[in-house]
Backbone as JSON Lines, residues from 0, in Angstrom:
{"i":0,"aa":"M","n":[9.07,17.72,-10.69],"ca":[8.27,16.52,-10.86],"c":[6.95,16.7,-10.11]}
{"i":1,"aa":"S","n":[5.86,16.34,-10.76],"ca":[4.55,16.47,-10.12],"c":[4.34,15.35,-9.1]}
{"i":2,"aa":"V","n":[3.35,15.53,-8.25],"ca":[3.01,14.51,-7.26],"c":[2.63,13.21,-7.97]}
{"i":3,"aa":"Q","n":[1.86,13.31,-9.04],"ca":[1.45,12.11,-9.77],"c":[2.66,11.4,-10.38]}
{"i":4,"aa":"D","n":[3.64,12.17,-10.87],"ca":[4.86,11.57,-11.4],"c":[5.64,10.85,-10.3]}
{"i":5,"aa":"T","n":[5.71,11.47,-9.13],"ca":[6.41,10.86,-7.99],"c":[5.74,9.54,-7.6]}
{"i":6,"aa":"I","n":[4.42,9.56,-7.52],"ca":[3.68,8.35,-7.15],"c":[3.89,7.27,-8.21]}
{"i":7,"aa":"K","n":[3.8,7.64,-9.48],"ca":[4.0,6.66,-10.55],"c":[5.39,6.04,-10.46]}
{"i":8,"aa":"E","n":[6.39,6.85,-10.17],"ca":[7.75,6.36,-10.04],"c":[7.88,5.38,-8.86]}
{"i":9,"aa":"Q","n":[7.24,5.72,-7.75],"ca":[7.27,4.84,-6.57],"c":[6.59,3.51,-6.86]}
{"i":10,"aa":"V","n":[5.43,3.58,-7.48],"ca":[4.61,2.39,-7.73],"c":[5.28,1.47,-8.76]}
{"i":11,"aa":"T","n":[5.86,2.05,-9.79],"ca":[6.46,1.23,-10.85],"c":[7.9,0.85,-10.55]}
{"i":12,"aa":"G","n":[8.55,1.56,-9.64],"ca":[9.95,1.3,-9.34],"c":[10.17,0.3,-8.21]}
{"i":13,"aa":"N","n":[9.09,-0.17,-7.6],"ca":[9.18,-1.11,-6.49],"c":[8.15,-2.22,-6.69]}
{"i":14,"aa":"K","n":[8.52,-3.45,-6.36],"ca":[7.6,-4.58,-6.57],"c":[6.35,-4.46,-5.71]}
{"i":15,"aa":"I","n":[6.54,-4.17,-4.42],"ca":[5.42,-4.07,-3.48],"c":[5.49,-2.71,-2.81]}
{"i":16,"aa":"V","n":[4.41,-1.94,-2.93],"ca":[4.36,-0.59,-2.35],"c":[3.09,-0.47,-1.51]}
{"i":17,"aa":"L","n":[3.27,0.01,-0.28],"ca":[2.13,0.24,0.6],"c":[2.11,1.7,1.02]}
{"i":18,"aa":"Y","n":[1.08,2.41,0.61],"ca":[0.84,3.77,1.09],"c":[0.03,3.61,2.36]}
{"i":19,"aa":"M","n":[0.54,4.16,3.44],"ca":[-0.06,3.91,4.75],"c":[0.09,5.12,5.65]}
{"i":20,"aa":"K","n":[-0.58,5.07,6.78],"ca":[-0.41,6.08,7.82],"c":[0.59,5.52,8.82]}
{"i":21,"aa":"G","n":[1.75,6.19,8.93],"ca":[2.8,5.72,9.81],"c":[3.8,4.85,9.07]}
{"i":22,"aa":"S","n":[4.46,3.99,9.82],"ca":[5.47,3.09,9.25],"c":[5.11,1.65,9.62]}
{"i":23,"aa":"P","n":[5.73,0.68,8.97],"ca":[5.42,-0.71,9.32],"c":[5.65,-1.03,10.8]}
{"i":24,"aa":"D","n":[6.67,-0.44,11.39],"ca":[6.94,-0.69,12.8],"c":[6.04,0.12,13.74]}
{"i":25,"aa":"F","n":[5.56,1.27,13.26],"ca":[4.7,2.14,14.07],"c":[3.53,2.67,13.24]}
{"i":26,"aa":"P","n":[2.6,1.78,12.85],"ca":[1.44,2.24,12.08],"c":[0.6,3.21,12.9]}
{"i":27,"aa":"Q","n":[0.01,4.18,12.22],"ca":[-0.77,5.22,12.9],"c":[-2.28,5.03,12.76]}
{"i":28,"aa":"C","n":[-2.7,3.9,12.2],"ca":[-4.13,3.57,12.19],"c":[-4.28,2.06,12.09]}
{"i":29,"aa":"G","n":[-5.4,1.58,12.53],"ca":[-5.66,0.14,12.55],"c":[-5.66,-0.49,11.17]}
{"i":30,"aa":"F","n":[-6.16,0.23,10.18],"ca":[-6.21,-0.31,8.82],"c":[-4.81,-0.48,8.26]}
{"i":31,"aa":"S","n":[-3.94,0.49,8.51],"ca":[-2.55,0.38,8.06],"c":[-1.85,-0.76,8.78]}
{"i":32,"aa":"A","n":[-2.1,-0.9,10.08],"ca":[-1.51,-1.99,10.85],"c":[-1.96,-3.34,10.29]}
{"i":33,"aa":"R","n":[-3.21,-3.44,9.93],"ca":[-3.75,-4.69,9.38],"c":[-3.09,-5.03,8.04]}
{"i":34,"aa":"A","n":[-2.91,-4.04,7.18],"ca":[-2.27,-4.27,5.88],"c":[-0.84,-4.78,6.06]}
{"i":35,"aa":"V","n":[-0.1,-4.19,6.98],"ca":[1.27,-4.63,7.26],"c":[1.24,-6.06,7.81]}
{"i":36,"aa":"Q","n":[0.32,-6.33,8.71],"ca":[0.19,-7.67,9.31],"c":[-0.08,-8.73,8.23]}
{"i":37,"aa":"V","n":[-0.94,-8.4,7.3],"ca":[-1.28,-9.34,6.22],"c":[-0.06,-9.58,5.33]}
{"i":38,"aa":"L","n":[0.66,-8.52,4.96],"ca":[1.85,-8.7,4.13],"c":[2.87,-9.59,4.83]}
{"i":39,"aa":"R","n":[3.08,-9.35,6.1],"ca":[4.05,-10.16,6.86],"c":[3.58,-11.6,6.98]}
{"i":40,"aa":"A","n":[2.27,-11.81,7.13],"ca":[1.72,-13.16,7.19],"c":[1.92,-13.91,5.88]}
{"i":41,"aa":"C","n":[2.05,-13.16,4.79],"ca":[2.32,-13.76,3.47],"c":[3.81,-14.02,3.26]}
{"i":42,"aa":"G","n":[4.62,-13.7,4.26],"ca":[6.05,-13.91,4.15],"c":[6.81,-12.77,3.51]}
{"i":43,"aa":"V","n":[6.16,-11.63,3.36],"ca":[6.8,-10.46,2.77],"c":[7.47,-9.67,3.9]}
{"i":44,"aa":"D","n":[8.79,-9.65,3.89],"ca":[9.52,-8.92,4.93],"c":[9.94,-7.54,4.47]}
{"i":45,"aa":"E","n":[10.18,-7.4,3.17],"ca":[10.63,-6.12,2.65],"c":[9.64,-5.6,1.61]}
{"i":46,"aa":"F","n":[9.19,-4.39,1.84],"ca":[8.32,-3.72,0.89],"c":[8.51,-2.22,1.07]}
{"i":47,"aa":"F","n":[8.25,-1.48,0.0],"ca":[8.41,-0.03,0.01],"c":[7.16,0.59,0.62]}
{"i":48,"aa":"T","n":[7.35,1.47,1.58],"ca":[6.2,2.14,2.19],"c":[6.33,3.65,2.06]}
{"i":49,"aa":"V","n":[5.19,4.3,2.02],"ca":[5.12,5.75,2.01],"c":[4.16,6.16,3.11]}
{"i":50,"aa":"D","n":[4.65,6.96,4.05],"ca":[3.82,7.48,5.13],"c":[3.1,8.73,4.63]}
{"i":51,"aa":"V","n":[1.81,8.59,4.36],"ca":[1.05,9.71,3.8],"c":[0.86,10.86,4.8]}
{"i":52,"aa":"L","n":[1.1,10.59,6.07],"ca":[0.98,11.65,7.08],"c":[2.13,12.65,7.0]}
{"i":53,"aa":"Q","n":[3.2,12.27,6.3],"ca":[4.38,13.13,6.18],"c":[4.26,14.13,5.03]}
{"i":54,"aa":"D","n":[3.29,13.93,4.12],"ca":[3.19,14.79,2.93],"c":[1.73,14.88,2.5]}
{"i":55,"aa":"A","n":[1.14,16.04,2.71],"ca":[-0.28,16.24,2.38],"c":[-0.53,16.07,0.88]}
{"i":56,"aa":"D","n":[0.44,16.46,0.05],"ca":[0.26,16.31,-1.4],"c":[0.21,14.85,-1.8]}
{"i":57,"aa":"I","n":[1.07,14.03,-1.22],"ca":[1.05,12.59,-1.48],"c":[-0.24,11.99,-0.93]}
{"i":58,"aa":"R","n":[-0.64,12.43,0.24],"ca":[-1.86,11.88,0.87],"c":[-3.08,12.08,-0.03]}
{"i":59,"aa":"Q","n":[-3.21,13.24,-0.63],"ca":[-4.32,13.47,-1.55],"c":[-4.02,12.86,-2.92]}
{"i":60,"aa":"G","n":[-2.77,12.97,-3.34],"ca":[-2.38,12.49,-4.67],"c":[-2.6,11.01,-4.86]}
{"i":61,"aa":"I","n":[-2.35,10.21,-3.82],"ca":[-2.53,8.76,-3.97],"c":[-4.01,8.41,-4.1]}
{"i":62,"aa":"K","n":[-4.86,9.18,-3.46],"ca":[-6.3,8.95,-3.6],"c":[-6.75,9.24,-5.03]}
{"i":63,"aa":"D","n":[-6.18,10.28,-5.62],"ca":[-6.49,10.63,-7.01],"c":[-5.89,9.61,-7.98]}
{"i":64,"aa":"Y","n":[-4.68,9.16,-7.69],"ca":[-3.95,8.25,-8.58],"c":[-4.75,6.97,-8.83]}
{"i":65,"aa":"A","n":[-5.3,6.41,-7.78],"ca":[-6.03,5.13,-7.9],"c":[-7.54,5.32,-7.96]}
{"i":66,"aa":"S","n":[-7.99,6.55,-7.84],"ca":[-9.43,6.81,-7.71],"c":[-9.99,5.96,-6.57]}
{"i":67,"aa":"W","n":[-9.25,5.94,-5.47],"ca":[-9.62,5.17,-4.28],"c":[-9.56,6.14,-3.1]}
{"i":68,"aa":"P","n":[-10.63,6.3,-2.33],"ca":[-10.72,7.39,-1.36],"c":[-9.98,7.2,-0.04]}
{"i":69,"aa":"T","n":[-9.44,6.0,0.21],"ca":[-8.87,5.76,1.53],"c":[-7.44,5.23,1.46]}
{"i":70,"aa":"V","n":[-6.79,5.3,2.6],"ca":[-5.45,4.76,2.79],"c":[-5.58,3.77,3.94]}
{"i":71,"aa":"P","n":[-4.93,2.62,3.9],"ca":[-3.81,2.24,3.06],"c":[-4.22,1.8,1.66]}
{"i":72,"aa":"Q","n":[-3.21,1.81,0.78],"ca":[-3.37,1.31,-0.58],"c":[-2.16,0.45,-0.9]}
{"i":73,"aa":"L","n":[-2.42,-0.75,-1.42],"ca":[-1.36,-1.68,-1.78],"c":[-1.23,-1.77,-3.29]}
{"i":74,"aa":"Y","n":[0.02,-1.71,-3.75],"ca":[0.35,-1.88,-5.17],"c":[1.34,-3.02,-5.29]}
{"i":75,"aa":"V","n":[1.11,-3.89,-6.27],"ca":[2.03,-4.99,-6.55],"c":[2.33,-4.98,-8.04]}
{"i":76,"aa":"N","n":[3.62,-4.96,-8.36],"ca":[4.06,-4.91,-9.77],"c":[3.39,-3.77,-10.54]}
{"i":77,"aa":"G","n":[3.28,-2.62,-9.89],"ca":[2.74,-1.43,-10.55],"c":[1.24,-1.35,-10.61]}
{"i":78,"aa":"E","n":[0.54,-2.36,-10.12],"ca":[-0.92,-2.41,-10.2],"c":[-1.54,-2.2,-8.82]}
{"i":79,"aa":"F","n":[-2.61,-1.4,-8.79],"ca":[-3.36,-1.19,-7.56],"c":[-4.08,-2.48,-7.18]}
{"i":80,"aa":"V","n":[-3.88,-2.94,-5.95],"ca":[-4.53,-4.16,-5.46],"c":[-5.78,-3.81,-4.67]}
{"i":81,"aa":"G","n":[-5.65,-2.88,-3.71],"ca":[-6.81,-2.48,-2.92],"c":[-6.4,-1.93,-1.57]}
{"i":82,"aa":"G","n":[-7.41,-1.69,-0.77],"ca":[-7.21,-1.19,0.58],"c":[-7.19,-2.33,1.57]}
{"i":83,"aa":"S","n":[-7.29,-2.0,2.83],"ca":[-7.16,-2.97,3.91],"c":[-8.17,-4.11,3.82]}
{"i":84,"aa":"D","n":[-9.42,-3.8,3.58],"ca":[-10.45,-4.84,3.53],"c":[-10.23,-5.8,2.36]}
{"i":85,"aa":"I","n":[-9.91,-5.26,1.19],"ca":[-9.69,-6.09,0.01],"c":[-8.46,-6.96,0.2]}
{"i":86,"aa":"V","n":[-7.39,-6.37,0.72],"ca":[-6.15,-7.11,0.97],"c":[-6.41,-8.25,1.96]}
{"i":87,"aa":"T","n":[-7.17,-7.98,3.0],"ca":[-7.5,-9.01,3.99],"c":[-8.32,-10.13,3.36]}
{"i":88,"aa":"E","n":[-9.32,-9.78,2.56],"ca":[-10.14,-10.79,1.89],"c":[-9.3,-11.63,0.94]}
{"i":89,"aa":"M","n":[-8.4,-10.98,0.2],"ca":[-7.53,-11.71,-0.73],"c":[-6.6,-12.65,0.03]}
{"i":90,"aa":"Y","n":[-6.13,-12.22,1.18],"ca":[-5.28,-13.07,2.01],"c":[-6.05,-14.31,2.48]}
{"i":91,"aa":"Q","n":[-7.26,-14.08,2.96],"ca":[-8.07,-15.18,3.49],"c":[-8.42,-16.2,2.41]}
{"i":92,"aa":"S","n":[-8.54,-15.76,1.17],"ca":[-8.87,-16.68,0.07],"c":[-7.62,-17.32,-0.55]}
{"i":93,"aa":"G","n":[-6.44,-16.82,-0.18],"ca":[-5.21,-17.35,-0.76],"c":[-4.76,-16.62,-2.01]}
{"i":94,"aa":"E","n":[-5.58,-15.72,-2.5],"ca":[-5.29,-15.0,-3.73],"c":[-4.08,-14.05,-3.58]}
{"i":95,"aa":"L","n":[-3.97,-13.41,-2.43],"ca":[-2.87,-12.47,-2.21],"c":[-1.53,-13.19,-2.21]}
{"i":96,"aa":"Q","n":[-1.47,-14.35,-1.59],"ca":[-0.22,-15.1,-1.54],"c":[0.26,-15.43,-2.95]}
{"i":97,"aa":"K","n":[-0.65,-15.81,-3.83],"ca":[-0.3,-16.12,-5.22],"c":[0.22,-14.87,-5.94]}
{"i":98,"aa":"L","n":[-0.43,-13.75,-5.7],"ca":[-0.03,-12.49,-6.34],"c":[1.36,-12.04,-5.9]}
{"i":99,"aa":"L","n":[1.69,-12.29,-4.66],"ca":[2.96,-11.81,-4.1],"c":[4.15,-12.7,-4.44]}
{"i":100,"aa":"K","n":[3.92,-13.89,-4.97],"ca":[5.03,-14.81,-5.3],"c":[5.75,-14.39,-6.55]}
């Protein structure tokens, strides 16, 4: 299975997927920590995460998959939502909460 196939399977096989640096309990960058914080503030306790620091192919592959140059990346219902800044803005406007319901 190619890296792109693996990513597609992860994104489509889980309702909420966060590609991040580290884990939700131990994020390895401030942007990843912020994305986790926003999801939890929306009442999301369980979501699928992928630590891109554990696999260089996934780390590059996810950037190619979404044509988005940075991590973290949030996917909901198989669709790319955005990175940390977009997710934060959507949370502040109430749009993210609606998407996650």
